[in-house]
C-alpha positions in Angstrom: -0.1 0.1 -0.3 1.2 3.8 -0.9 2.2 5.0 2.6 0.4 8.5 3.5 2.0 11.4 3.3 1.5 15.1 4.4 3.5 18.1 5.0 4.6 19.6 8.5 5.4 23.1 9.6 8.8 23.4 11.0 8.0 26.1 13.3 4.7 25.4 15.3 4.7 21.7 14.5 1.0 21.6 12.7 0.3 19.0 10.1 -2.1 19.7 6.5 -2.8 17.4 4.1 -1.3 19.2 1.0 1.8 21.8 0.5 1.0 25.0 0.9 3.3 28.8 0.5 2.4 29.6 4.4 1.1 27.2 7.5 -2.3 28.1 8.0 -1.4 27.9 11.9 1.4 29.9 12.5 1.5 32.1 9.2 5.1 31.0 8.5 6.6 31.1 5.0 7.9 28.1 3.0 7.7 26.0 6.3 5.3 22.6 5.3 8.3 20.3 4.5 7.0 16.7 3.4 6.7 13.6 6.1 5.4 9.8 5.6 3.0 9.2 8.5 3.2 6.0 9.9 0.9 3.8 10.8 0.1 2.9 14.7 1.0 -0.8 14.1 4.3 0.0 13.1 5.3 1.3 16.1 7.8 0.0 18.7 5.5 -1.6 21.5 8.2 -0.3 23.6 7.2 3.0 23.0 3.8 2.7 22.4 2.8 3.4 26.8 4.4 6.1 28.6 3.4 4.1 31.8 1.9 1.1 32.9 -0.7 2.3 35.2 -3.8 4.2 34.7 -4.4 7.5 35.9 -6.7 9.1 38.5 -7.6 12.8 39.5 -5.3 14.0 42.7 -5.6 16.5 45.2 -2.7 18.9 44.2 -2.0 19.5 48.7 -2.4 15.4 48.9 0.4 15.2 46.0 4.1 13.9 47.7 6.5 15.5 46.6 10.0 13.7 46.3 13.3 15.9 47.3 15.5 16.4 43.8 18.8 15.1 44.3 20.7 16.8 41.7 24.2 15.7 39.9 26.8 18.2 39.4 28.2 18.6 35.9 31.6 19.2 36.9 30.9 22.2 36.0 30.0 25.4 38.1 28.7 27.8 35.2 26.9 25.4 33.8 25.7 23.9 36.8 24.4 28.0 37.4 22.7 27.8 33.9 21.1 24.4 35.0 19.6 25.9 38.1 22.1 23.8 40.6 23.0 20.5 38.5 21.3 18.2 36.5 17.9 16.1 37.7 17.7 12.5 37.0 15.1 12.1 34.6 15.6 15.6 32.9 16.0 16.3 28.8 18.4 19.4 27.8 18.5 20.6 24.6 21.6 22.8 23.7 21.9 25.0 20.3 24.1 26.9 18.8 26.0 28.1 15.8 28.6 25.3 14.6 32.1 25.4 16.2 30.2 27.6 19.4 31.7 24.9 21.4 28.6 23.1 22.3 30.0 19.2 21.8 33.6 20.9 23.7 31.4 21.9 26.9 29.9 18.7 27.4 32.5 15.9 26.8 34.7 18.7 28.9 31.5 17.8 31.7 31.6 14.5 31.0 35.6 13.5 31.4 35.3 15.6 34.9 32.5 13.5 36.4 33.5 10.0 34.2 35.2 9.1 37.8 32.9 9.3 39.8 31.4 6.1 41.5 27.9 5.3 40.8 27.9 8.1 37.8 28.2 6.5 34.3 27.9 9.0 31.2 27.3 7.4 27.8 28.6 10.0 25.0 27.1 9.2 21.3 27.8 11.1 18.8 26.1 10.5 15.2 28.3 13.1 13.5 32.4 12.3 14.7 33.5 8.5 14.6 35.5 7.2 18.1 38.9 8.4 17.0 37.7 12.1 16.2 36.3 12.0 20.1 39.1 10.7 21.7 41.7 13.2 19.6 39.6 15.9 21.2 39.5 14.4 24.1 43.5 14.3 24.2 43.6 18.0 23.0 41.4 19.2 26.3 44.0 17.0 29.0 40.6 15.3 30.1 41.1 12.3 32.4 38.2 10.2 31.0 39.3 6.4 31.4 34.9 6.4 32.9 33.5 7.5 29.6 31.7 5.5 27.7 31.6 6.6 23.6 29.2 5.3 20.8 28.6 5.9 17.1 25.7 5.3 16.5 22.4 7.0 14.9 19.3 4.7 15.3 17.4 5.6 18.3 16.4 2.0 19.1 20.0 1.1 19.3 21.0 3.8 21.5 18.3 2.4 24.2 19.1 -0.9 24.4 22.6 0.0 25.0 22.3 2.8 27.3 19.9 0.3 29.3 22.9 -2.8 29.0 25.4 -0.1 30.2 23.0 1.2 33.4 24.2 4.9 32.4 23.1 7.8 34.6 23.8 10.7 31.8 23.5 10.3 28.5 24.4 13.1 25.3 23.5 12.3 22.1 25.5 14.7 19.3 23.2 15.4 17.7 19.6 14.7 17.3 19.2 16.0 13.3 21.3 13.1 13.3 19.1 10.2 14.7 16.5 8.2 12.6 13.8 5.4 13.7 13.3 2.9 11.7 9.3 2.8 11.8 10.0 6.3 9.9 10.2 6.3 6.4 11.8 9.9 6.0 15.1 10.7 5.6 17.6 12.0 9.2 17.0 15.6 9.7 13.6 15.8 8.5 10.9 17.3 10.9 9.3 13.5 11.7 12.7 12.0 12.1 13.6 14.6 14.5 10.1 14.8 16.2 9.9 11.1 16.6 13.8 10.3 17.8 13.0 13.0 20.5 10.0 11.8 21.5 11.2 8.3 21.9 14.8 9.9 23.5 12.5 11.8 26.2 10.2 8.9 27.4 13.8 6.9 27.6 14.7 9.1 30.1 11.2 9.3 31.8 10.8 5.9 32.6 14.6 5.0 33.2 15.2 8.4 35.0 18.2 8.6 33.3 19.3 12.6 32.1 19.5 13.3 28.3 21.5 16.1 26.7 20.5 16.5 22.9 22.8 18.9 21.0 20.3 20.7 18.4 21.3 22.7 15.2 19.9 25.9 14.4 19.5 27.6 11.2 20.6 30.8 9.9 19.0 32.7 11.5 19.9 31.5 15.2 17.0 29.3 15.8 16.6 25.2 16.9 16.2 23.3 14.0 13.3 21.3 13.3 10.2 21.7 14.8 9.2 24.0 17.3 7.8 21.3 19.0 11.3 19.9 20.0 11.7 22.9 22.6 8.0 22.1 23.8 8.7 18.3 24.6 12.5 18.9 26.5 12.7 20.3 30.4 15.4 23.2 29.3 16.6 25.0 26.2 20.2 26.1 26.2 21.6 28.9 24.0 24.9 29.0 23.2 26.2 32.8 22.3 29.2 35.0 21.7 30.9 35.7 18.2 33.2 32.4 17.2 36.3 35.3 16.2 35.6 36.2 20.0 37.1 34.8 23.3 34.0 34.6 25.2 31.2 32.4 25.1 28.0 32.5 26.8 25.3 30.2 27.4 21.9 31.3 28.4 18.8 29.2 29.6 15.5 30.1 28.1 13.2 27.7 29.3 13.8 25.9 32.7 11.4 23.8 34.5 14.2 23.3 36.9 16.0 26.5 37.4 15.3 30.2 36.9 15.0 31.0 33.6 17.6 33.6 31.7 20.7 32.2 33.9 23.8 33.1 32.3 26.9 31.0 32.4 30.1 32.8 30.8 33.3 30.8 29.0 36.4 31.7 27.5 37.4 29.8 24.5 41.6 28.4 25.0 43.5 26.2 23.6 42.6 24.0 25.7 38.7 23.9 25.7 36.0 26.2 27.8 37.2 27.8 30.9 35.3 29.3 33.1 34.6 33.0 34.0 33.1 33.5 37.5 33.6 37.3 38.0 32.4 38.2 34.3 31.7 41.6 35.2 35.5 42.0 35.7 36.3 40.9 32.1 33.8 42.7 30.1 34.5 46.3 32.2 36.4 49.3 30.5 40.0 49.1 30.2 40.2 52.6 28.7 42.8 54.2 30.4 40.9 57.5 30.6 37.2 58.4 30.0 35.8 58.3 26.7 33.1 60.0 25.0 29.8 57.4 24.7 30.7 55.5 27.1 29.1 54.2 30.9 28.9 51.3 32.6 25.5 49.7 33.4 24.7 47.0 36.2 22.5 44.8 34.7 20.8 41.3 36.0 21.0 38.3 34.5 19.0 35.5 35.6 20.4 34.9 39.8 23.6 37.6 39.7 23.8 40.9 39.0 26.3 41.8 35.7 28.7 44.6 34.9 28.9 45.5 31.4 30.2 48.9 29.0 27.5 50.6 27.3 28.9 52.4 24.2 27.1 55.0 21.8 28.2 56.9 19.2 26.7 59.5 17.3 28.1 61.2 14.5 26.4 63.2 11.3 24.5 61.6 9.0 25.2 62.1 5.5 22.0 60.1 4.1 18.4 61.2 4.1 17.4 58.5 6.5 19.5 58.3 9.1 20.6 55.1 10.8 19.9 53.2 14.2 22.2 50.7 14.3 22.1 48.5 17.8 24.4 45.4 18.8 22.8 43.8 22.1 20.2 45.7 22.0 16.7 46.1 20.7 16.4 48.1 17.3 13.2 49.7 18.5 13.3 50.5 21.9 16.5 52.5 21.0 14.3 54.7 18.7 11.8 54.7 21.0 14.6 56.1 23.9 15.8 58.4 20.9 12.0 60.0 20.7 11.1 60.3 24.4 15.2 62.5 24.6 13.7 64.6 22.5 10.0 65.2 23.8 11.2 65.4 27.5 14.7 65.5 27.8 15.0 68.6 24.4 18.1 66.3 23.1 17.2 66.2 19.6 19.6 63.2 17.3 18.0 63.9 13.6 20.2 64.1 11.7 22.2 61.8 13.1 23.5 58.3 12.6 22.9 56.6 16.6 24.9 53.3 17.4 24.6 51.4 20.8 26.6 48.7 21.6 27.1 46.0 24.1 31.2 45.2 25.0 31.1 41.7 25.3 29.2 40.2 23.1 26.4 40.2 25.7 22.6 40.7 24.8 20.7 42.9 27.3 17.3 42.4 26.8 16.3 44.0 30.1 14.3 47.6 30.2 16.8 48.2 33.2 19.3 49.3 30.8 17.4 52.3 28.8 19.1 55.1 31.3 22.2 53.8 30.3 21.9 53.7 27.0 20.6 57.5 27.0 23.5 58.7 29.2 26.0 57.1 26.6 24.3 58.5 23.5 24.5 62.0 25.4 27.8 62.2 27.1 28.5 60.9 22.6 26.4 63.9 21.6 28.0 66.4 23.4 31.6 64.7 23.4 32.0 65.1 27.1 33.0 61.8 28.6 31.4 60.7 31.8 32.8 59.7 35.0 34.4 56.1 35.2 33.6 55.4 38.6 29.8 56.2 37.7 27.5 53.1 37.1 23.7 53.7 36.0 20.6 51.3 35.9 16.7 52.2 35.0 14.0 51.9 32.8 12.6 54.8 31.3 9.0 55.5 30.3 6.9 57.1 27.6 6.2 59.9 30.3 9.7 60.4 30.7 9.5 59.0 34.4 12.6 57.4 35.5 10.9 53.5 37.0 11.9 51.1 39.2 13.5 48.1 38.6 14.0 44.5 40.4 16.7 43.5 42.2 18.0 46.8 42.8 20.1 46.1 46.4 21.8 43.3 44.6 22.9 45.6 41.7 24.2 48.2 44.1 26.7 45.7 46.2 28.1 44.5 43.0 28.8 48.1 42.1 30.2 49.0 45.3 32.0 45.8 45.3 34.0 46.4 41.6 35.1 50.2 43.0 32.3 52.2 41.7 31.9 55.5 43.7 28.6 56.8 42.2 25.5 55.8 41.0 22.3 57.4 39.2 19.6 55.0 39.8 15.7 55.9 39.4 14.7 57.3 43.2 12.1 53.9 43.8 15.3 52.0 43.8 16.6 54.4 47.1 18.2 52.6 49.5 17.0 53.1 53.0 20.7 52.6 54.5 23.9 53.1 52.9 26.0 51.1 50.5 29.5 51.1 51.0 31.3 54.3 50.2 29.2 54.0 47.5 27.5 58.1 46.4 24.1 57.4 45.2 21.9 59.2 43.1 18.1 59.0 43.0 16.7 60.6 39.7 12.2 60.4 38.9 12.5 62.3 35.7 14.2 61.7 32.9 15.5 65.7 33.0 16.4 65.1 36.8 19.2 62.3 35.4 20.5 64.7 33.0 21.3 67.4 35.6 22.7 64.7 37.7 25.4 63.8 34.8 
């Protein structure tokens, strides 16, 4: 009998009976991919049921909570991003550009914990041979005598070997190379990625084995494959940073067992990734003297404050439509801040190109960077440098008010610890007691902040 075919959207996972240029569910263009529909009878009997027991309705107050015993990954920064360590039975999806360091980080992690008693890691590679992985481990100088390797792409075979080896931690590199024999689609297709991930997730939950899945990304930086893949896993980690640069950032965009938007900082060396325990020290300015357009922002990523340098450059434009360029910031928010600066601050940037940059390859998505960006723009426009011991944070509203941000006291303590002497902050974030020798300047309106500069 001729196999039935359907078309699956790689963004939202919706299915359609025939191909169309636009997905009817999420309105995305050119995202429908052909897939072969497998009949229920052809599915493996081992994976037909998630559990052998029937579910019953239970009151939330009667649910007995089991204490989570986390396993260490051997890398403190990775444990921070995961929320304190690896939870048994969890599935973590790690994505990033090619060559950014995904396989290196996981191999280093497994190498450090492979010799621990009772903890058996299994590294499965569908892209590299065992000799290539051994050569990388030798270059990284890993003592990984207890690490087991497997070069396989058949999911059923991987599950069988992981069960025989009694592995506690399984790494699959990468999910796009895996395939299920029952599905007739090619490896890497939407159907194969979805089915392979579903089987590995069921295996992790039923056997209480932690699983790492390495995922490819598209040219836009999003994870390749169906969007349902991100919904199936427990945590989604992204590698950020320029491959030509030295530093790598691992950010959690989804985590069922910890804080979201947590950040881990690493430095790429000839011996692999090295942890950076104090990222504020490496992201701050190293200018010999104060320069116009530079200011220090006290941001917060996950559970810790982070000091980064915000740079702005305002120059006369030779174009009819001046440019607004951002690196590490939201482009639309910069345009909004320039409009607020003109309306409520009396400072116009019309006819000028405005460039804003976050030093070190960090992306800042919180609104607490508004005041620092505006101050950097003013400094560059007036060609007047700001003090090197000045730190700034605060959100700016459309009415010109300076709105408070979360965790103000922790940001001030971090600035004082790094040696800053003065801070311009929202009036609502002003502390009730002194923070060391830090001089705090609370401001309530944008004009007050400009006067404080």
